[in-house]
N, CA, C and O atoms as a DFTB+ gen file, in Angstrom:
368 C
 N C O
     1  1      -5.752       2.373      20.853
     2  2      -5.488       1.707      19.656
     3  2      -5.755       1.065      18.955
     4  3      -6.638       0.624      19.691
     5  1      -5.928       0.122      17.548
     6  2      -7.009      -1.294      17.521
     7  2      -5.137      -1.616      17.670
     8  3      -4.103      -0.957      17.569
     9  1      -5.561      -3.132      17.985
    10  2      -4.470      -4.070      17.455
    11  2      -4.953      -4.440      16.376
    12  3      -6.166      -4.376      16.172
    13  1      -3.829      -5.037      15.206
    14  2      -3.439      -5.115      14.159
    15  2      -3.124      -6.942      14.218
    16  3      -2.604      -7.434      15.220
    17  1      -3.460      -7.666      13.197
    18  2      -3.426      -8.392      13.758
    19  2      -2.145      -9.070      12.421
    20  3      -2.043     -10.261      12.127
    21  1      -1.545      -8.245      11.984
    22  2       0.032      -8.235      11.881
    23  2       0.485      -6.767      11.832
    24  3      -0.152      -5.831      11.349
    25  1       1.781      -6.721      12.457
    26  2       2.295      -5.614      12.027
    27  2       2.546      -5.083      10.568
    28  3       2.051      -5.747       9.657
    29  1       3.101      -4.209      10.325
    30  2       3.502      -3.040       9.737
    31  2       4.464      -2.201       9.858
    32  3       4.400      -1.367      10.762
    33  1       5.789      -2.239       8.803
    34  2       7.013      -1.087       8.482
    35  2       7.028      -0.779       7.264
    36  3       7.054      -1.243       6.124
    37  1       6.996       0.494       8.077
    38  2       7.326       1.585       5.888
    39  2       8.585       2.782       6.778
    40  3       8.808       3.564       7.702
    41  1       9.031       2.132       5.647
    42  2      10.760       2.499       5.475
    43  2      10.595       3.667       4.309
    44  3       9.830       3.429       3.375
    45  1      11.090       4.543       4.342
    46  2      10.968       5.821       3.009
    47  2      12.584       6.837       3.348
    48  3      13.039       7.379       4.355
    49  1      13.028       6.709       1.985
    50  2      14.642       7.107       1.771
    51  2      14.895       8.089       1.267
    52  3      14.897       7.834       0.062
    53  1      15.153       9.244       1.431
    54  2      15.032      10.310       0.705
    55  2      13.719      10.627      -0.114
    56  3      13.793      11.235      -1.182
    57  1      12.634      10.244       0.359
    58  2      11.391      10.428      -0.691
    59  2      11.200      10.291      -1.992
    60  3      10.457      10.755      -2.857
    61  1      12.313       9.317      -1.876
    62  2      12.941       8.694      -3.371
    63  2      12.272       6.819      -3.607
    64  3      12.025       6.333      -4.711
    65  1      12.119       6.109      -2.308
    66  2      12.053       4.854      -2.084
    67  2      11.247       4.412      -1.157
    68  3      11.513       4.833      -0.031
    69  1      10.309       3.672      -1.248
    70  2       9.438       3.655      -0.332
    71  2       9.783       1.903       0.141
    72  3       9.909       1.193      -0.857
    73  1       9.901       1.356       1.124
    74  2       9.285       0.105       1.437
    75  2       8.363      -0.518       2.883
    76  3       8.467      -0.460       4.108
    77  1       7.582      -1.029       2.024
    78  2       6.375      -1.542       3.118
    79  2       5.971      -2.351       3.444
    80  3       5.392      -2.793       2.452
    81  1       5.788      -3.076       4.322
    82  2       5.763      -4.946       4.911
    83  2       4.509      -4.748       5.528
    84  3       4.014      -3.730       6.012
    85  1       3.961      -6.230       5.396
    86  2       1.831      -5.978       5.713
    87  2       0.984      -6.049       5.155
    88  3      -0.186      -6.343       5.400
    89  1       1.795      -5.633       3.882
    90  2       0.776      -5.719       2.886
    91  2       0.085      -6.652       2.556
    92  3       0.589      -7.703       2.162
    93  1      -1.251      -6.460       2.649
    94  2      -2.392      -7.751       2.091
    95  2      -2.763      -7.414       0.332
    96  3      -2.849      -8.248      -0.569
    97  1      -2.871      -6.479       0.274
    98  2      -2.860      -5.922      -1.513
    99  2      -2.924      -5.034      -2.289
   100  3      -4.096      -4.997      -1.914
   101  1      -2.843      -4.211      -3.057
   102  2      -2.924      -3.133      -3.649
   103  2      -4.177      -3.187      -4.576
   104  3      -4.342      -4.017      -5.470
   105  1      -5.276      -1.907      -4.143
   106  2      -5.819      -1.630      -4.863
   107  2      -6.092      -1.313      -6.161
   108  3      -6.480      -1.936      -7.150
   109  1      -5.675       0.241      -5.814
   110  2      -5.224       0.657      -7.639
   111  2      -3.661       1.363      -7.382
   112  3      -3.301       2.116      -6.476
   113  1      -3.048       0.924      -8.309
   114  2      -1.512       2.576      -8.561
   115  2      -2.293       2.920      -9.903
   116  3      -2.999       2.308     -10.704
   117  1      -1.700       4.494      -9.707
   118  2      -1.129       5.193     -11.358
   119  2       0.444       5.769     -11.167
   120  3       0.891       5.559     -10.040
   121  1       1.335       6.452     -12.082
   122  2       2.197       6.693     -11.571
   123  2       1.575       7.911     -10.421
   124  3       2.443       8.727     -10.112
   125  1       0.421       8.101      -9.862
   126  2       0.699       9.693      -9.194
   127  2      -0.025       9.120      -7.443
   128  3      -0.106       9.580      -6.304
   129  1      -0.473       7.693      -8.294
   130  2      -0.945       7.845      -6.356
   131  2      -1.492       5.641      -6.473
   132  3      -2.095       4.987      -7.324
   133  1      -0.938       5.334      -5.317
   134  2      -1.408       4.276      -5.160
   135  2      -2.084       3.630      -3.401
   136  3      -1.628       3.935      -2.299
   137  1      -2.975       2.926      -3.628
   138  2      -3.621       2.696      -2.465
   139  2      -3.728       1.297      -2.286
   140  3      -4.135       0.613      -3.225
   141  1      -3.317       0.608      -0.852
   142  2      -2.694      -0.786      -0.410
   143  2      -3.748      -0.258       0.780
   144  3      -4.320       0.610       1.440
   145  1      -3.394      -1.848       0.348
   146  2      -3.811      -2.309       1.896
   147  2      -3.614      -2.923       3.432
   148  3      -4.228      -3.987       3.519
   149  1      -3.093      -2.645       4.383
   150  2      -2.803      -3.322       5.885
   151  2      -3.592      -3.510       6.118
   152  3      -4.618      -3.012       5.655
   153  1      -3.460      -4.755       7.394
   154  2      -4.785      -5.685       8.178
   155  2      -5.270      -4.089       9.153
   156  3      -4.593      -3.215       9.694
   157  1      -6.539      -4.281       9.024
   158  2      -7.303      -2.612       9.370
   159  2      -7.162      -1.801       9.097
   160  3      -7.547      -0.943       9.892
   161  1      -6.531      -1.306       7.826
   162  2      -6.590       0.100       7.365
   163  2      -6.280      -0.154       5.910
   164  3      -5.993      -1.199       5.326
   165  1      -6.443       1.319       5.409
   166  2      -6.018       1.812       4.020
   167  2      -4.822       3.088       3.601
   168  3      -4.832       4.312       3.730
   169  1      -4.138       2.408       3.218
   170  2      -2.702       3.427       3.360
   171  2      -2.981       4.020       1.986
   172  3      -4.004       3.548       1.492
   173  1      -2.614       4.552       1.540
   174  2      -2.937       6.003       0.246
   175  2      -1.271       6.703       0.357
   176  3      -0.806       7.361       1.288
   177  1      -0.492       6.225      -1.158
   178  2       1.077       7.307      -1.449
   179  2       0.441       8.110      -2.412
   180  3      -0.269       7.611      -3.285
   181  1       0.665       9.435      -2.307
   182  2       0.719       9.897      -3.109
   183  2       1.793      10.853      -3.748
   184  3       1.962      11.977      -3.274
   185  1       2.699      10.290      -5.092
   186  2       3.366      11.802      -5.714
   187  2       3.945      11.488      -7.259
   188  3       3.264      11.398      -8.281
   189  1       5.044      11.383      -7.163
   190  2       4.698      11.882      -9.120
   191  2       5.739      10.663      -9.734
   192  3       6.849      10.386      -9.280
   193  1       5.340      10.287     -10.410
   194  2       6.435       9.395     -11.453
   195  2       6.164       7.752     -10.059
   196  3       6.997       6.890     -10.341
   197  1       5.796       7.572      -9.555
   198  2       5.501       6.147      -8.902
   199  2       4.887       4.644     -10.125
   200  3       4.263       4.337     -11.141
   201  1       5.944       4.047      -8.610
   202  2       6.350       3.038      -9.879
   203  2       6.559       1.626      -8.558
   204  3       7.036       1.769      -7.432
   205  1       5.941       0.135      -9.278
   206  2       6.241      -0.417      -7.470
   207  2       7.576      -1.505      -8.605
   208  3       7.917      -2.137      -9.605
   209  1       7.719      -1.097      -7.672
   210  2       9.351      -2.147      -7.937
   211  2       8.941      -3.894      -7.419
   212  3       9.670      -4.760      -7.902
   213  1       8.230      -4.183      -6.823
   214  2       8.674      -5.471      -6.201
   215  2       6.893      -5.608      -5.236
   216  3       6.804      -4.865      -4.258
   217  1       5.912      -6.315      -5.486
   218  2       5.578      -6.829      -4.957
   219  2       5.107      -7.944      -4.428
   220  3       4.804      -8.729      -5.326
   221  1       4.878      -8.431      -3.201
   222  2       4.684      -9.884      -2.627
   223  2       4.297      -9.545      -1.528
   224  3       4.880      -9.035      -0.571
   225  1       2.154     -10.184      -1.887
   226  2       1.576     -10.342      -1.060
   227  2       1.300     -11.476      -0.327
   228  3       0.471     -11.503       0.582
   229  1       2.157     -12.682      -0.794
   230  2       2.645     -13.675       0.100
   231  2       3.624     -13.276       1.596
   232  3       3.365     -13.731       2.710
   233  1       4.311     -12.710       1.407
   234  2       4.886     -11.582       2.243
   235  2       4.716     -10.835       3.077
   236  3       5.069     -10.522       4.214
   237  1       3.650     -10.417       1.743
   238  2       3.317      -8.938       2.684
   239  2       4.677      -7.710       2.278
   240  3       4.822      -6.885       3.179
   241  1       5.625      -7.530       1.072
   242  2       6.065      -6.623       0.924
   243  2       6.176      -6.354      -0.461
   244  3       6.004      -7.102      -1.424
   245  1       6.706      -4.350      -0.357
   246  2       5.808      -3.875      -1.534
   247  2       6.908      -2.502      -1.840
   248  3       6.323      -1.594      -1.249
   249  1       7.342      -2.294      -2.047
   250  2       8.545      -1.339      -2.626
   251  2       7.888      -0.260      -3.382
   252  3       6.937      -0.720      -4.012
   253  1       8.017       0.789      -3.523
   254  2       7.765       1.531      -4.133
   255  2       9.513       2.308      -5.054
   256  3      10.600       1.765      -4.856
   257  1       9.382       3.416      -5.863
   258  2      10.390       3.977      -6.337
   259  2       8.925       5.351      -6.834
   260  3       7.718       5.409      -7.066
   261  1      10.037       6.134      -6.760
   262  2      10.071       8.037      -7.688
   263  2       9.934       8.708      -6.435
   264  3      10.440       8.342      -5.374
   265  1       9.068       9.923      -6.662
   266  2       8.754      10.652      -5.900
   267  2       7.762      10.967      -4.928
   268  3       6.668      11.454      -5.215
   269  1       8.188      10.660      -3.659
   270  2       6.455      10.388      -2.157
   271  2       6.427      11.958      -1.730
   272  3       7.278      12.580      -1.094
   273  1       5.193      12.412      -2.272
   274  2       4.900      13.433      -1.260
   275  2       4.265      13.537      -0.535
   276  3       4.216      14.532       0.189
   277  1       3.194      12.089      -0.407
   278  2       2.167      12.588       1.027
   279  2       1.988      10.777       1.308
   280  3       1.851      10.147       0.260
   281  1       1.983      10.111       2.337
   282  2       1.626       8.732       2.704
   283  2       0.389       9.800       4.215
   284  3       0.333      10.826       4.893
   285  1      -0.478       8.219       3.821
   286  2      -2.028       8.891       4.498
   287  2      -2.854       7.481       4.359
   288  3      -3.003       6.678       3.438
   289  1      -3.412       7.578       5.984
   290  2      -4.073       5.965       6.427
   291  2      -5.608       6.905       6.297
   292  3      -5.722       8.107       6.056
   293  1      -6.794       5.788       6.573
   294  2      -7.772       6.320       5.870
   295  2      -8.585       6.274       8.065
   296  3      -9.411       7.071       8.510
   297  1      -7.847       4.956       8.945
   298  2      -8.155       4.980       9.450
   299  2      -9.367       4.066       9.928
   300  3     -10.051       4.195      10.944
   301  1      -9.457       3.024       8.836
   302  2     -11.421       2.236       8.497
   303  2     -11.117       1.717       7.813
   304  3     -10.936       2.212       6.701
   305  1     -10.810       0.026       8.145
   306  2     -11.020      -0.898       6.490
   307  2     -12.354      -1.002       6.246
   308  3     -12.770      -2.158       6.178
   309  1     -13.502       0.270       6.027
   310  2     -14.776       0.466       5.116
   311  2     -14.486       0.134       3.267
   312  3     -15.244      -0.255       2.378
   313  1     -12.618       0.615       3.292
   314  2     -12.750       0.502       2.322
   315  2     -12.115      -0.465       1.053
   316  3     -12.098      -0.460      -0.178
   317  1     -11.497      -1.479       2.436
   318  2     -11.152      -2.442       2.387
   319  2     -12.341      -3.322       2.138
   320  3     -12.320      -3.856       1.029
   321  1     -13.343      -3.598       2.876
   322  2     -14.539      -4.367       3.396
   323  2     -15.089      -4.289       1.877
   324  3     -15.286      -5.273       1.164
   325  1     -15.283      -3.061       1.545
   326  2     -16.201      -2.671      -0.131
   327  2     -15.404      -3.294      -1.360
   328  3     -15.961      -3.508      -2.437
   329  1     -14.152      -3.552      -1.138
   330  2     -13.252      -4.224      -2.366
   331  2     -12.783      -4.885      -2.218
   332  3     -12.221      -4.971      -1.126
   333  1     -12.522      -6.586      -3.860
   334  2     -11.627      -6.730      -3.907
   335  2      -9.713      -6.352      -3.818
   336  3      -8.627      -6.818      -3.473
   337  1      -9.996      -5.858      -4.069
   338  2      -8.075      -5.342      -4.313
   339  2      -7.551      -5.572      -6.100
   340  3      -7.602      -6.698      -6.596
   341  1      -7.382      -5.148      -6.383
   342  2      -7.035      -4.994      -7.869
   343  2      -6.118      -5.962      -8.695
   344  3      -6.145      -6.188      -9.905
   345  1      -5.214      -6.527      -7.618
   346  2      -4.281      -7.994      -8.009
   347  2      -5.739      -9.444      -8.146
   348  3      -6.022     -10.172      -9.097
   349  1      -6.504      -9.321      -6.393
   350  2      -7.390     -10.515      -6.380
   351  2      -8.497     -10.440      -7.632
   352  3      -8.988     -11.468      -8.099
   353  1      -8.909      -8.804      -8.228
   354  2      -9.963      -8.964      -9.620
   355  2      -9.095      -9.837     -10.771
   356  3      -9.414     -10.543     -11.728
   357  1      -8.186      -9.530     -10.334
   358  2      -7.698      -9.545     -11.885
   359  2      -7.144     -11.137     -12.232
   360  3      -6.966     -11.576     -13.368
   361  1      -6.825     -12.189     -10.412
   362  2      -6.586     -13.462     -10.531
   363  2      -7.994     -13.759     -10.597
   364  3      -8.220     -13.518     -11.783
   365  1      -8.827     -14.040     -10.210
   366  2     -10.865     -14.449     -10.395
   367  2     -11.004     -15.008     -12.280
   368  3     -12.095     -15.332     -12.749
């Protein structure tokens, strides 16, 4: 098992609200899919009518609402190393 720099937590409430801590950046998002980075990994959330209610990358907190179908880890940092992330691109 890998040692991650910062821990992350996921809380899923009734498949309709999700809170994630330890988020370093959001790569892409739309109503069907959100791709975000956590230390050492990429997290993909798929669902329907997904909306980011709160994002604070300085504290690493993210809140999503909508109907969540799946939560998947890529198991690699490769995606994170090749991309700057959506918000970092916007703030260039």
